[in-house]
Each structure stands twice: as C-alpha cells, then as structure tokens.
VEXFI-410698 format. One line per field, with one value per residue: y, z, x of N, C-alpha, C in turn; residue number from 1; residue in one letter. Coordinates in steps of 0.05 Angstrom, whole numbers, plus 32768, in hexadecimal, padded with zeros to 4 digits. Each point is the difference from the previous one (the first is absolute). Layout:
# residues N
n_north: c(Y,...) .
n_up: c(Z,...) .
n_east: c(X,...) .
ca_north: c(Y,...) .
ca_up: c(Z,...) .
ca_east: c(X,...) .
c_north: c(Y,...) .
c_up: c(Z,...) .
c_east: c(X,...) .
resi: c(NUM,...) .
resn: c(A,...) .
//
This chain:
# residues 65
n_north: c(80CC,7FF3,7FEC,7FFE,8012,7FE9,7FFE,7FFC,800C,7FF7,8018,8012,8006,7FF5,7FEA,8014,7FE9,8002,7FED,800F,8016,7FF4,7FF6,8018,800C,7FEF,8002,801A,8002,7FEF,800E,8018,7FF9,7FF8,7FE7,8000,800F,7FF0,7FEC,800C,8006,7FE8,7FF6,8011,7FF9,7FE8,800A,800A,8018,8007,8009,8018,7FF4,7FF1,8016,800C,7FEB,8000,801B,7FF8,7FF0,800C,8002,8015,7FF3) .
n_up: c(808A,800D,7FEF,800E,800A,8008,7FE8,800E,7FEE,800D,7FF3,8012,7FF6,7FEE,7FF4,7FF0,7FFD,7FE7,7FFD,8010,7FF3,7FE8,8007,800A,7FEC,7FEF,800F,8001,7FE6,7FFC,8011,7FF7,7FE6,7FEA,7FF9,7FFD,8016,800B,7FF6,8006,8018,8002,7FF7,800F,8015,7FF5,7FFF,8017,7FF4,801A,800B,7FF5,7FEA,8005,8007,7FEB,7FF2,800C,7FFD,7FE8,8007,800E,801A,7FFD,800E) .
n_east: c(7E94,8013,8004,8017,7FEE,7FF8,800C,8016,8010,8016,8002,7FFA,8017,7FEF,8008,8008,800E,7FF9,8012,800F,7FF7,8001,8017,8007,7FF5,800C,8016,7FFD,7FFB,8013,800E,7FF9,8001,800D,8004,7FE5,7FFE,8012,7FF4,7FE8,800A,800C,7FEA,7FF3,800F,8001,7FE8,8008,7FFD,7FFF,8016,7FFB,7FFB,8016,800E,7FF6,8006,8018,8001,7FF9,8013,8014,8000,800E,8012) .
ca_north: c(7FEA,7FE7,7FE9,7FF3,8015,7FF6,7FF1,8013,7FF5,8013,8003,8015,7FF5,7FE5,8000,800D,7FF1,7FF9,7FE4,7FFF,800C,7FED,7FEA,8008,8002,7FE5,7FF2,800C,7FF8,7FE3,7FFC,8010,7FFF,7FE5,7FF9,800A,801D,8003,7FF8,8015,8017,7FF9,8001,801C,800F,7FFB,800F,801C,8008,800F,7FFF,8011,7FF2,7FEB,800C,8009,7FE7,7FF6,8012,7FFA,7FE5,8000,8016,7FFE,800B) .
ca_up: c(8013,7FF4,7FFE,801A,8012,801B,7FFD,7FFE,7FFA,8007,7FEA,8007,800B,7FF5,7FE5,7FED,7FE7,7FF7,8007,801D,8006,7FF8,8013,801A,7FFE,7FFC,801A,8012,7FF6,8005,801D,800B,7FF0,7FF5,7FEA,7FE7,7FFF,7FFA,7FE4,7FF0,8002,7FF0,7FE4,7FF8,8005,7FEA,7FE8,8003,7FEC,800B,801E,800B,7FFC,8014,801B,8000,8002,801C,8010,7FFA,800A,801E,800D,8001,8018) .
ca_east: c(7FFD,800B,7FEF,8002,8009,8009,8018,8016,801A,8015,8013,8013,8019,8006,800B,7FED,8000,7FE5,7FF9,7FFE,7FE6,7FEB,8002,7FF6,7FE3,7FF6,8001,7FEB,7FE6,7FFC,7FFD,7FEA,7FE7,7FFE,8012,7FF4,8005,801D,8004,7FF5,8013,8018,7FF9,7FFD,8019,8013,7FF7,8006,8014,8017,8002,7FEB,7FE6,7FFE,7FFB,7FE4,7FF0,8002,7FF0,7FE4,7FFB,8000,800D,801E,800C) .
c_north: c(7FE6,7FEA,7FF1,8015,7FF7,7FF0,8014,7FF1,8015,8000,8015,7FF4,7FE5,8003,800B,7FF3,7FF8,7FE4,7FFD,800B,7FEC,7FE8,8007,8002,7FE5,7FF1,8009,7FF7,7FE3,7FFB,800D,7FFD,7FE4,7FFC,800B,801E,8005,7FF9,8015,8019,7FFB,8003,801D,8010,7FFC,800F,801D,8008,800F,7FFD,8011,7FF3,7FEA,800B,8009,7FE8,7FF5,8011,7FFB,7FE5,7FFF,8018,7FFC,800E,8007) .
c_up: c(7FF3,8001,801B,8014,801B,7FFF,7FFA,7FFB,8007,7FE9,8007,800E,7FF6,7FE4,7FED,7FE5,7FF9,8009,801E,8009,7FFA,8014,801B,8000,7FFD,801B,8013,7FF7,8005,801E,800A,7FF1,7FF6,7FEB,7FE6,7FFD,7FF9,7FE3,7FED,8000,7FEF,7FE2,7FF7,8004,7FE9,7FE6,8002,7FEF,800B,801F,800D,7FFD,8014,801C,8002,8003,801C,8012,7FFC,800C,801E,800B,8001,8019,7FFB) .
c_east: c(800A,7FEB,7FFE,800A,800A,801A,8017,801B,8015,8014,8015,8018,8007,800C,7FEC,7FFF,7FE3,7FF8,7FFE,7FE5,7FEA,8000,7FF4,7FE1,7FF3,7FFE,7FEA,7FE4,7FFA,7FFA,7FE6,7FE6,7FFC,8015,7FF6,8005,801D,8005,7FF6,8013,8018,7FFB,7FFE,801A,8013,7FF8,8008,8018,8018,8000,7FEA,7FE5,7FFC,7FFA,7FE3,7FED,8000,7FEE,7FE2,7FF7,7FFE,800F,801F,8009,801D) .
resi: c(1,2,3,4,5,6,7,8,9,10,11,12,13,14,15,16,17,18,19,20,21,22,23,24,25,26,27,28,29,30,31,32,33,34,35,36,37,38,39,40,41,42,43,44,45,46,47,48,49,50,51,52,53,54,55,56,57,58,59,60,61,62,63,64,65) .
resn: c(X,X,X,X,X,X,X,X,X,X,X,X,X,X,X,X,X,X,X,X,X,X,X,X,X,X,X,X,X,X,X,X,X,X,X,X,X,X,X,X,X,X,X,X,X,X,X,X,X,X,X,X,X,X,X,X,X,X,X,X,X,X,X,X,X) .
//
C-alpha cells in the first residue's frame, strides 16, 4: 500500500527519464498533498541508487497510472 494511496501519477506513455519521473511525481504531490510531501519525496528520490530503486520508491509513495 503506497503512502498516499489516493494520489495517482500518470507515467505510462510518458518520458521514462529518471528526472522526468521525479518531476511528474513532485508536481502531483505538490498539487494533491503538500509542498512538504513533495520536498520529502524529492529528498528521498535523489538518494535512490538505481532506476529500479526509484521506480520502487515511487510505487511506495503513490499510485502509478
């Protein structure tokens, strides 16, 4: 279960670049949750050691569409 199960980001069919993914999630979190949640996500996302680790972290944070 993601941390924010009622928040969804559309990644399918979008740019798969790591920075594009981080930006998309950041934008949704700022709009749907709070600036603090987005800042916390950004801080933790930048610590991820690989593309797969980032995707797993995104899935732990919110729903992916």
